[in-house]
C-alpha positions, -999 to +999 in steps of 0.1 A: +533-505+454+511-475+448+504-488+413+491-521+427+470-504+453+455-482+426+446-512+405+431-529+435+409-499+443+398-497+407+388-534+407+369-530+439+351-499+425+342-518+393+328-548+413+308-525+435+294-506+405+284-538+387+268-552+419+248-520+424+237-520+388+225-556+391+207-548+423+190-519+406+180-541+377+165-567+400+147-541+419+134-525+387+122-559+374+105-567+407+088-533+408+076-538+372+062-572+381+044-557+411+027-531+389+011-559+368-024-566+382-037-602+378-073-603+365-094-635+368-116-640+338-146-662+343-157-683+314-172-717+306-163-749+288-196-761+273-202-735+246-189-749+213-168-724+192-171-698+220-155-712+251-148-750+252-121-775+258-104-790+227-095-827+225-059-818+234-072-803+267-067-766+257-093-740+266-102-721+234-130-705+213-140-671+201-144-654+236-113-671+249-090-661+221-104-626+220-096-622+257-060-634+250-056-607+223-070-581+247-044-592+273-016-586+248-028-550+245-029-543+282+006-547+298-006-535+332-028-565+335-022-603+334-054-622+325-060-657+340-090-679+331-112-696+356-137-720+341-170-729+357-207-737+349-225-708+333-250-708+362-221-699+386-206-670+367-228-642+380-224-653+416-187-656+412-185-621+398-207-607+426-185-624+453-152-612+438-140-647+428-136-635+392-131-600+378-151-601+346-171-626+325-163-636+290-193-657+279-214-639+253-232-618+279-262-597+267-275-567+286-308-569+304-323-548+332-317-572+360-280-576+351-275-539+346-288-531+380-261-553+396-232-552+372-212-531+348-209-539+311-182-530+287-193-503+263-177-517+231-197-548+219-176-576+206-205-594+188-236-580+172-258-610+164-289-605+142-320-621+158-343-638+133-373-661+133-362-697+132-385-726+122-384-763+113-365-767+080-396-782+064-419-753+074-430-733+044-458-713+060-437-690+081-415-667+060-411-637+083-422-624+117-455-612+102-465-648+097-464-656+134-500-645+141-518-674+159-486-694+160-468-707+190-433-692+196-410-708+221-383-688+239-362-690+270-377-669+298-359-635+305-337-640+274-332-612+249-353-632+225-381-634+250-379-597+258-380-588+221-410-610+212-430-600+242-425-563+234-432-569+197-464-589+204-477-562+227-468-532+205-481-547+173-511-566+187-495-595+168-516-623+183-485-645+189-488-673+215-456-671+235-445-701+255-413-707+275-389-735+272-385-756+303-352-774+296-332-749+276-323-753+239-330-791+238-366-784+248-369-757+221-355-781+195-378-809+205-410-788+206-403-773+171-393-807+157-425-824+170-447-795+160-457-785+195-442-751+188-440-733+154-410-710+158-384-694+180-363-663+179-326-671+175-294-660+159-281-675+126-249-686+145-270-703+172-292-721+146-261-733+127-245-745+159-276-764+170-279-780+135-243-792+137-243-803+173-278-816+178-292-821+143-319-796+152-333-793+117-339-755+120-336-727+095-338-689+099-364-670+078-371-633+069-350-603+077-333-597+110-358-584+136-332-570+160-295-568+165-285-585+198-252-571+212-229-590+236-203-575+260-179-584+288-195-581+322-177-566+352-184-555+388-197-519+392-165-506+407-143-518+378-146-487+356-109-485+350-107-521+338-138-515+317-122-485+300-090-503+292-109-534+278-130-511+256-099-493+243-083-527+235-114-540+217-118-509+197-081-511+186-084-548+178-115-540+157-096-514+137-068-539+131-094-564+118-084-590+145-119-592+160-135-598+126-109-624+118-116-643+150-154-640+145-151-655+110-128-683+123-150-694+152-185-682+144-185-685+106-193-648+099-180-614+109-205-606+136-188-574+147-210-551+125-247-545+125-268-563+100 
């Protein structure tokens, strides 16, 4: 009888120990999940090769796939994409609807006053003079004297050419596009403008997508760096993103993604 009682108590003890162990495991798993912070990443769908929707409905592109690689490096975060028109990204960041922007964002004074940028650039595009493919007169920035150069207002290209024109007394007639890249393409194609300031990647993309008939000439005039953009209070997230990007660069992953989606390794200065 005593033997049976002993066996019964041993069985109860085993069952209780197993149950407690399972409860502890569930609690541990739940606690682990609670520690993972969801981060909403704002991006677009209309930037070919950078952030766009494939025919199969998948969101992909250079910026998108890089963010996915960063996510793998940061176990304390879970990244989730939220797509929208480019014009809505800044307002969405400002109103806490998203936590950072992945859309080839360049630094300018107005943005810097309101937002925080990552410190580790994930693209360094050379800016160059771009002209009609049939143009033989303009071979470098020095040939722009007396010429009409079209740029988008407040863009890095505009800031650069305005400063260059003033500092070098270059005599360049700067005009501003009214309808984005299509207006720039049309004005250069029809001869109403002589040149623009663009990146080789941008020119290649416009030639492929819009038959722009452009070419870049001369040496790079400036390196244009792009970053992720965050809210001012997101210094911790900024630091972790920078660490992940630096690590991915060392591993060659960023360069590999750049070659795949942008055609060249735009992670180094030209």
